[in-house]
CHARMM-style PDB file with segment names, atoms N, HN, CA, C and O in Angstrom:
ATOM      1  N   MET     1      23.086  23.111 -15.331  1.00  0.00      PROA
ATOM      2  CA  MET     1      21.513  23.036 -15.358  1.00  0.00      PROA
ATOM      3  C   MET     1      21.721  21.614 -14.678  1.00  0.00      PROA
ATOM      4  O   MET     1      22.088  21.303 -13.545  1.00  0.00      PROA
ATOM      5  N   LYS     2      21.499  21.164 -15.346  1.00  0.00      PROA
ATOM      6  HN  LYS     2      21.202  21.417 -16.267  1.00  0.00      PROA
ATOM      7  CA  LYS     2      21.552  19.399 -15.445  1.00  0.00      PROA
ATOM      8  C   LYS     2      21.892  18.975 -13.847  1.00  0.00      PROA
ATOM      9  O   LYS     2      21.143  19.017 -12.871  1.00  0.00      PROA
ATOM     10  N   LYS     3      22.783  18.707 -13.908  1.00  0.00      PROA
ATOM     11  HN  LYS     3      23.392  18.673 -14.700  1.00  0.00      PROA
ATOM     12  CA  LYS     3      23.986  18.484 -12.235  1.00  0.00      PROA
ATOM     13  C   LYS     3      22.804  19.627 -11.232  1.00  0.00      PROA
ATOM     14  O   LYS     3      21.878  19.246 -10.516  1.00  0.00      PROA
ATOM     15  N   PHE     4      23.184  20.888 -11.469  1.00  0.00      PROA
ATOM     16  HN  PHE     4      23.936  21.197 -12.051  1.00  0.00      PROA
ATOM     17  CA  PHE     4      21.602  21.554 -10.949  1.00  0.00      PROA
ATOM     18  C   PHE     4      20.117  21.056 -10.493  1.00  0.00      PROA
ATOM     19  O   PHE     4      19.517  21.058  -9.418  1.00  0.00      PROA
ATOM     20  N   LEU     5      19.834  20.665 -11.705  1.00  0.00      PROA
ATOM     21  HN  LEU     5      20.321  20.663 -12.578  1.00  0.00      PROA
ATOM     22  CA  LEU     5      18.495  19.467 -11.018  1.00  0.00      PROA
ATOM     23  C   LEU     5      18.275  18.263 -10.963  1.00  0.00      PROA
ATOM     24  O   LEU     5      17.157  17.751 -11.026  1.00  0.00      PROA
ATOM     25  N   VAL     6      19.718  17.472 -10.793  1.00  0.00      PROA
ATOM     26  HN  VAL     6      20.626  17.888 -10.742  1.00  0.00      PROA
ATOM     27  CA  VAL     6      20.015  16.890 -10.242  1.00  0.00      PROA
ATOM     28  C   VAL     6      20.480  16.616  -8.198  1.00  0.00      PROA
ATOM     29  O   VAL     6      20.238  15.727  -7.382  1.00  0.00      PROA
ATOM     30  N   LEU     7      21.269  18.036  -8.157  1.00  0.00      PROA
ATOM     31  HN  LEU     7      21.465  18.758  -8.820  1.00  0.00      PROA
ATOM     32  CA  LEU     7      22.240  18.308  -7.194  1.00  0.00      PROA
ATOM     33  C   LEU     7      19.931  18.380  -6.064  1.00  0.00      PROA
ATOM     34  O   LEU     7      19.457  17.579  -5.258  1.00  0.00      PROA
ATOM     35  N   LEU     8      19.396  19.498  -6.576  1.00  0.00      PROA
ATOM     36  HN  LEU     8      19.781  20.149  -7.231  1.00  0.00      PROA
ATOM     37  CA  LEU     8      17.858  19.763  -5.700  1.00  0.00      PROA
ATOM     38  C   LEU     8      17.176  18.039  -5.391  1.00  0.00      PROA
ATOM     39  O   LEU     8      16.836  17.580  -4.300  1.00  0.00      PROA
ATOM     40  N   LEU     9      17.137  17.362  -6.728  1.00  0.00      PROA
ATOM     41  HN  LEU     9      17.413  17.735  -7.614  1.00  0.00      PROA
ATOM     42  CA  LEU     9      16.647  16.342  -7.020  1.00  0.00      PROA
ATOM     43  C   LEU     9      17.450  15.198  -5.144  1.00  0.00      PROA
ATOM     44  O   LEU     9      17.216  15.031  -3.947  1.00  0.00      PROA
ATOM     45  N   THR    10      18.132  14.912  -5.934  1.00  0.00      PROA
ATOM     46  HN  THR    10      18.322  15.048  -6.906  1.00  0.00      PROA
ATOM     47  CA  THR    10      19.274  14.621  -4.940  1.00  0.00      PROA
ATOM     48  C   THR    10      18.835  14.808  -3.054  1.00  0.00      PROA
ATOM     49  O   THR    10      18.838  13.885  -2.239  1.00  0.00      PROA
ATOM     50  N   ILE    11      18.358  16.857  -2.661  1.00  0.00      PROA
ATOM     51  HN  ILE    11      18.356  17.606  -3.322  1.00  0.00      PROA
ATOM     52  CA  ILE    11      18.750  17.119  -1.429  1.00  0.00      PROA
ATOM     53  C   ILE    11      16.360  17.040  -1.871  1.00  0.00      PROA
ATOM     54  O   ILE    11      15.860  17.519  -0.853  1.00  0.00      PROA
ATOM     55  N   VAL    12      15.715  16.825  -2.425  1.00  0.00      PROA
ATOM     56  HN  VAL    12      16.121  16.436  -3.253  1.00  0.00      PROA
ATOM     57  CA  VAL    12      14.384  17.201  -1.609  1.00  0.00      PROA
ATOM     58  C   VAL    12      14.307  15.659  -1.292  1.00  0.00      PROA
ATOM     59  O   VAL    12      13.686  15.155  -0.356  1.00  0.00      PROA
ATOM     60  N   PHE    13      15.138  14.931  -2.356  1.00  0.00      PROA
ATOM     61  HN  PHE    13      15.641  15.340  -3.117  1.00  0.00      PROA
ATOM     62  CA  PHE    13      15.072  12.615  -1.954  1.00  0.00      PROA
ATOM     63  C   PHE    13      15.254  12.915   0.211  1.00  0.00      PROA
ATOM     64  O   PHE    13      14.671  12.938   1.295  1.00  0.00      PROA
ATOM     65  N   SER    14      16.372  13.046  -0.429  1.00  0.00      PROA
ATOM     66  HN  SER    14      16.846  13.027  -1.309  1.00  0.00      PROA
ATOM     67  CA  SER    14      16.428  12.987   1.566  1.00  0.00      PROA
ATOM     68  C   SER    14      16.373  14.109   2.761  1.00  0.00      PROA
ATOM     69  O   SER    14      17.116  14.208   3.738  1.00  0.00      PROA
ATOM     70  N   LEU    15      15.710  14.593   2.532  1.00  0.00      PROA
ATOM     71  HN  LEU    15      15.107  14.512   1.739  1.00  0.00      PROA
ATOM     72  CA  LEU    15      14.988  15.616   2.974  1.00  0.00      PROA
ATOM     73  C   LEU    15      13.245  14.300   3.352  1.00  0.00      PROA
ATOM     74  O   LEU    15      12.936  13.603   4.319  1.00  0.00      PROA
ATOM     75  N   GLY    16      12.567  14.578   1.961  1.00  0.00      PROA
ATOM     76  HN  GLY    16      12.818  15.144   1.175  1.00  0.00      PROA
ATOM     77  CA  GLY    16      11.901  13.484   2.318  1.00  0.00      PROA
ATOM     78  C   GLY    16      12.111  12.123   3.186  1.00  0.00      PROA
ATOM     79  O   GLY    16      11.254  11.649   3.932  1.00  0.00      PROA
ATOM     80  N   VAL    17      13.283  11.631   2.976  1.00  0.00      PROA
ATOM     81  HN  VAL    17      13.979  12.016   2.370  1.00  0.00      PROA
ATOM     82  CA  VAL    17      13.225  10.002   3.994  1.00  0.00      PROA
ATOM     83  C   VAL    17      13.589  10.164   5.632  1.00  0.00      PROA
ATOM     84  O   VAL    17      13.693   9.275   6.477  1.00  0.00      PROA
ATOM     85  N   SER    18      13.756  11.717   5.782  1.00  0.00      PROA
ATOM     86  HN  SER    18      13.672  12.439   5.096  1.00  0.00      PROA
ATOM     87  CA  SER    18      14.483  11.931   6.982  1.00  0.00      PROA
ATOM     88  C   SER    18      13.054  11.646   7.684  1.00  0.00      PROA
ATOM     89  O   SER    18      12.878  10.874   8.626  1.00  0.00      PROA
ATOM     90  N   ALA    19      12.000  12.478   6.991  1.00  0.00      PROA
ATOM     91  HN  ALA    19      12.142  13.105   6.225  1.00  0.00      PROA
ATOM     92  CA  ALA    19      11.212  13.468   7.110  1.00  0.00      PROA
ATOM     93  C   ALA    19      10.021  12.627   7.758  1.00  0.00      PROA
ATOM     94  O   ALA    19       9.103  12.912   8.527  1.00  0.00      PROA
ATOM     95  N   CYS    20      10.546  11.168   6.943  1.00  0.00      PROA
ATOM     96  HN  CYS    20      11.292  10.936   6.319  1.00  0.00      PROA
ATOM     97  CA  CYS    20       9.496  10.004   7.439  1.00  0.00      PROA
ATOM     98  C   CYS    20       9.620   8.930   8.084  1.00  0.00      PROA
ATOM     99  O   CYS    20       8.862   7.981   8.284  1.00  0.00      PROA
ATOM    100  N   ASN    21      10.774   9.202   8.426  1.00  0.00      PROA
ATOM    101  HN  ASN    21      11.389   9.973   8.263  1.00  0.00      PROA
ATOM    102  CA  ASN    21      11.654   9.206   9.894  1.00  0.00      PROA
ATOM    103  C   ASN    21      11.441   9.678  11.165  1.00  0.00      PROA
ATOM    104  O   ASN    21      11.390   9.138  12.270  1.00  0.00      PROA
ATOM    105  N   THR    22      11.361  10.465  10.888  1.00  0.00      PROA
ATOM    106  HN  THR    22      11.402  10.903   9.991  1.00  0.00      PROA
ATOM    107  CA  THR    22      11.005  11.569  12.154  1.00  0.00      PROA
ATOM    108  C   THR    22       9.442  11.652  12.200  1.00  0.00      PROA
ATOM    109  O   THR    22       9.156  11.805  13.387  1.00  0.00      PROA
ATOM    110  N   VAL    23       8.344  11.622  11.472  1.00  0.00      PROA
ATOM    111  HN  VAL    23       8.577  11.499  10.507  1.00  0.00      PROA
ATOM    112  CA  VAL    23       6.860  11.117  11.430  1.00  0.00      PROA
ATOM    113  C   VAL    23       7.075  10.088  12.165  1.00  0.00      PROA
ATOM    114  O   VAL    23       7.061  10.032  13.394  1.00  0.00      PROA
ATOM    115  N   LYS    24       7.319   9.084  11.249  1.00  0.00      PROA
ATOM    116  HN  LYS    24       7.331   9.130  10.251  1.00  0.00      PROA
ATOM    117  CA  LYS    24       7.507   8.049  11.945  1.00  0.00      PROA
ATOM    118  C   LYS    24       7.527   7.770  13.391  1.00  0.00      PROA
ATOM    119  O   LYS    24       6.483   7.279  13.821  1.00  0.00      PROA
ATOM    120  N   GLY    25       8.634   8.005  14.386  1.00  0.00      PROA
ATOM    121  HN  GLY    25       9.482   8.404  14.037  1.00  0.00      PROA
ATOM    122  CA  GLY    25       9.433   7.936  15.889  1.00  0.00      PROA
ATOM    123  C   GLY    25       8.401   9.104  16.662  1.00  0.00      PROA
ATOM    124  O   GLY    25       8.388   9.073  17.893  1.00  0.00      PROA
ATOM    125  N   VAL    26       7.635  10.017  16.033  1.00  0.00      PROA
ATOM    126  HN  VAL    26       7.646  10.042  15.033  1.00  0.00      PROA
ATOM    127  CA  VAL    26       6.727  10.303  16.851  1.00  0.00      PROA
ATOM    128  C   VAL    26       5.634   9.275  17.423  1.00  0.00      PROA
ATOM    129  O   VAL    26       5.385   8.662  18.462  1.00  0.00      PROA
ATOM    130  N   GLY    27       5.124   9.455  16.105  1.00  0.00      PROA
ATOM    131  HN  GLY    27       5.326   9.953  15.261  1.00  0.00      PROA
ATOM    132  CA  GLY    27       4.048   7.797  16.020  1.00  0.00      PROA
ATOM    133  C   GLY    27       4.519   7.154  17.138  1.00  0.00      PROA
ATOM    134  O   GLY    27       3.594   6.981  17.932  1.00  0.00      PROA
ATOM    135  N   GLN    28       5.866   6.606  17.648  1.00  0.00      PROA
ATOM    136  HN  GLN    28       6.617   6.747  17.003  1.00  0.00      PROA
ATOM    137  CA  GLN    28       6.215   5.659  17.981  1.00  0.00      PROA
ATOM    138  C   GLN    28       6.071   6.807  18.996  1.00  0.00      PROA
ATOM    139  O   GLN    28       4.924   7.242  18.894  1.00  0.00      PROA
ATOM    140  N   ASP    29       6.789   7.495  19.963  1.00  0.00      PROA
ATOM    141  HN  ASP    29       7.721   7.142  20.046  1.00  0.00      PROA
ATOM    142  CA  ASP    29       6.733   8.494  20.949  1.00  0.00      PROA
ATOM    143  C   ASP    29       4.767   9.403  21.623  1.00  0.00      PROA
ATOM    144  O   ASP    29       4.411   9.958  22.662  1.00  0.00      PROA
ATOM    145  N   VAL    30       4.259   9.148  20.647  1.00  0.00      PROA
ATOM    146  HN  VAL    30       4.548   8.697  19.803  1.00  0.00      PROA
ATOM    147  CA  VAL    30       3.614   8.590  20.433  1.00  0.00      PROA
ATOM    148  C   VAL    30       2.054   7.698  21.390  1.00  0.00      PROA
ATOM    149  O   VAL    30       1.044   7.826  22.081  1.00  0.00      PROA
ATOM    150  N   SER    31       2.887   6.904  20.749  1.00  0.00      PROA
ATOM    151  HN  SER    31       3.707   6.800  20.188  1.00  0.00      PROA
ATOM    152  CA  SER    31       1.793   5.787  21.007  1.00  0.00      PROA
ATOM    153  C   SER    31       2.301   5.011  22.342  1.00  0.00      PROA
ATOM    154  O   SER    31       1.457   4.355  22.952  1.00  0.00      PROA
ATOM    155  N   ALA    32       4.107   5.062  22.998  1.00  0.00      PROA
ATOM    156  HN  ALA    32       4.793   5.595  22.502  1.00  0.00      PROA
ATOM    157  CA  ALA    32       3.915   4.822  23.909  1.00  0.00      PROA
ATOM    158  C   ALA    32       3.574   5.892  25.475  1.00  0.00      PROA
ATOM    159  O   ALA    32       3.305   5.304  26.523  1.00  0.00      PROA
ATOM    160  N   VAL    33       3.620   7.156  25.445  1.00  0.00      PROA
ATOM    161  HN  VAL    33       3.838   7.633  24.594  1.00  0.00      PROA
ATOM    162  CA  VAL    33       2.441   7.906  25.808  1.00  0.00      PROA
ATOM    163  C   VAL    33       0.976   6.845  26.265  1.00  0.00      PROA
ATOM    164  O   VAL    33       0.655   6.065  27.162  1.00  0.00      PROA
ATOM    165  N   GLY    34       0.502   7.329  25.210  1.00  0.00      PROA
ATOM    166  HN  GLY    34       0.763   7.962  24.482  1.00  0.00      PROA
ATOM    167  CA  GLY    34      -0.600   6.373  25.465  1.00  0.00      PROA
ATOM    168  C   GLY    34      -1.030   4.706  25.417  1.00  0.00      PROA
ATOM    169  O   GLY    34      -2.128   4.189  25.211  1.00  0.00      PROA
ATOM    170  N   SER    35       0.107   4.188  25.653  1.00  0.00      PROA
ATOM    171  HN  SER    35       0.999   4.607  25.821  1.00  0.00      PROA
ATOM    172  CA  SER    35       0.468   3.251  26.605  1.00  0.00      PROA
ATOM    173  C   SER    35       0.964   3.547  28.444  1.00  0.00      PROA
ATOM    174  O   SER    35       0.526   2.923  29.410  1.00  0.00      PROA
ATOM    175  N   ASP    36       1.973   4.674  28.461  1.00  0.00      PROA
ATOM    176  HN  ASP    36       2.329   5.181  27.676  1.00  0.00      PROA
ATOM    177  CA  ASP    36       1.529   4.657  29.843  1.00  0.00      PROA
ATOM    178  C   ASP    36       0.386   5.189  30.108  1.00  0.00      PROA
ATOM    179  O   ASP    36       0.109   4.729  31.216  1.00  0.00      PROA
ATOM    180  N   ILE    37      -0.759   6.119  29.668  1.00  0.00      PROA
ATOM    181  HN  ILE    37      -0.534   6.492  28.768  1.00  0.00      PROA
ATOM    182  CA  ILE    37      -1.843   6.666  30.159  1.00  0.00      PROA
ATOM    183  C   ILE    37      -2.671   5.505  30.355  1.00  0.00      PROA
ATOM    184  O   ILE    37      -3.352   5.439  31.378  1.00  0.00      PROA
ATOM    185  N   ASP    38      -2.699   4.418  29.348  1.00  0.00      PROA
ATOM    186  HN  ASP    38      -2.145   4.472  28.517  1.00  0.00      PROA
ATOM    187  CA  ASP    38      -3.645   3.767  29.878  1.00  0.00      PROA
ATOM    188  C   ASP    38      -3.240   2.857  30.901  1.00  0.00      PROA
ATOM    189  O   ASP    38      -4.136   2.145  31.355  1.00  0.00      PROA
ATOM    190  N   SER    39      -2.214   2.735  31.315  1.00  0.00      PROA
ATOM    191  HN  SER    39      -1.486   3.313  30.946  1.00  0.00      PROA
ATOM    192  CA  SER    39      -2.236   1.076  32.341  1.00  0.00      PROA
ATOM    193  C   SER    39      -2.330   2.493  33.850  1.00  0.00      PROA
ATOM    194  O   SER    39      -2.948   2.387  34.909  1.00  0.00      PROA
ATOM    195  N   ALA    40      -1.749   3.300  33.517  1.00  0.00      PROA
ATOM    196  HN  ALA    40      -1.247   3.386  32.656  1.00  0.00      PROA
ATOM    197  CA  ALA    40      -1.718   4.057  34.657  1.00  0.00      PROA
ATOM    198  C   ALA    40      -3.591   4.492  34.439  1.00  0.00      PROA
ATOM    199  O   ALA    40      -4.190   4.509  35.514  1.00  0.00      PROA
ATOM    200  N   ALA    41      -4.095   4.680  33.711  1.00  0.00      PROA
ATOM    201  HN  ALA    41      -3.608   4.666  32.838  1.00  0.00      PROA
ATOM    202  CA  ALA    41      -5.906   4.333  34.086  1.00  0.00      PROA
ATOM    203  C   ALA    41      -5.853   3.273  34.889  1.00  0.00      PROA
ATOM    204  O   ALA    41      -6.066   3.326  36.100  1.00  0.00      PROA
ATOM    205  N   THR    42      -5.467   1.912  34.038  1.00  0.00      PROA
ATOM    206  HN  THR    42      -5.294   1.869  33.054  1.00  0.00      PROA
ATOM    207  CA  THR    42      -5.870   0.098  34.852  1.00  0.00      PROA
ATOM    208  C   THR    42      -5.105   0.515  36.035  1.00  0.00      PROA
ATOM    209  O   THR    42      -4.358  -0.419  36.328  1.00  0.00      PROA
ATOM    210  N   ALA    43      -4.987   1.299  36.682  1.00  0.00      PROA
ATOM    211  HN  ALA    43      -5.593   2.058  36.444  1.00  0.00      PROA
ATOM    212  CA  ALA    43      -4.011   1.029  37.807  1.00  0.00      PROA
ATOM    213  C   ALA    43      -4.605   1.506  39.166  1.00  0.00      PROA
ATOM    214  O   ALA    43      -4.699   0.974  40.272  1.00  0.00      PROA
ATOM    215  N   VAL    44      -5.086   3.100  38.495  1.00  0.00      PROA
ATOM    216  HN  VAL    44      -5.010   3.533  37.596  1.00  0.00      PROA
ATOM    217  CA  VAL    44      -6.066   3.873  39.502  1.00  0.00      PROA
ATOM    218  C   VAL    44      -7.597   3.400  40.144  1.00  0.00      PROA
ATOM    219  O   VAL    44      -7.859   3.365  41.347  1.00  0.00      PROA
ATOM    220  N   GLN    45      -8.736   2.972  38.780  1.00  0.00      PROA
ATOM    221  HN  GLN    45      -8.524   3.001  37.804  1.00  0.00      PROA
ATOM    222  CA  GLN    45      -8.866   2.181  38.566  1.00  0.00      PROA
ATOM    223  C   GLN    45      -9.338   0.673  39.547  1.00  0.00      PROA
ATOM    224  O   GLN    45     -10.253   0.351  40.304  1.00  0.00      PROA
ATOM    225  N   ASN    46      -7.892  -0.045  38.890  1.00  0.00      PROA
ATOM    226  HN  ASN    46      -7.148   0.217  38.275  1.00  0.00      PROA
ATOM    227  CA  ASN    46      -8.321  -1.214  40.165  1.00  0.00      PROA
ATOM    228  C   ASN    46      -7.888  -1.472  42.149  1.00  0.00      PROA
ATOM    229  O   ASN    46      -7.840  -2.373  42.986  1.00  0.00      PROA
ATOM    230  N   LYS    47      -7.639   0.184  42.006  1.00  0.00      PROA
ATOM    231  HN  LYS    47      -7.678   0.916  41.326  1.00  0.00      PROA
ATOM    232  CA  LYS    47      -7.160   0.555  43.501  1.00  0.00      PROA
ATOM    233  C   LYS    47      -8.619   1.130  44.167  1.00  0.00      PROA
ATOM    234  O   LYS    47      -9.034   1.310  45.312  1.00  0.00      PROA
ATOM    235  N   LEU    48      -9.249   1.348  42.555  1.00  0.00      PROA
ATOM    236  HN  LEU    48      -8.912   1.202  41.625  1.00  0.00      PROA
ATOM    237  CA  LEU    48     -11.220   1.309  43.624  1.00  0.00      PROA
ATOM    238  C   LEU    48     -12.000   0.742  43.621  1.00  0.00      PROA
ATOM    239  OT1 LEU    48     -12.954   1.002  44.354  1.00  0.00      PROA
TER     240      LEU     48
END
């Protein structure tokens, strides 16, 4: 039973750590898209 609990906690911890990295990556991707949209909007505004 103790081995099962240790294994379960290890799996939960591993999933938690990988989820944090995934969320961080998504945040960086969204930020990059926002920067690209801002750059495009600025370029269009300068043309007007």
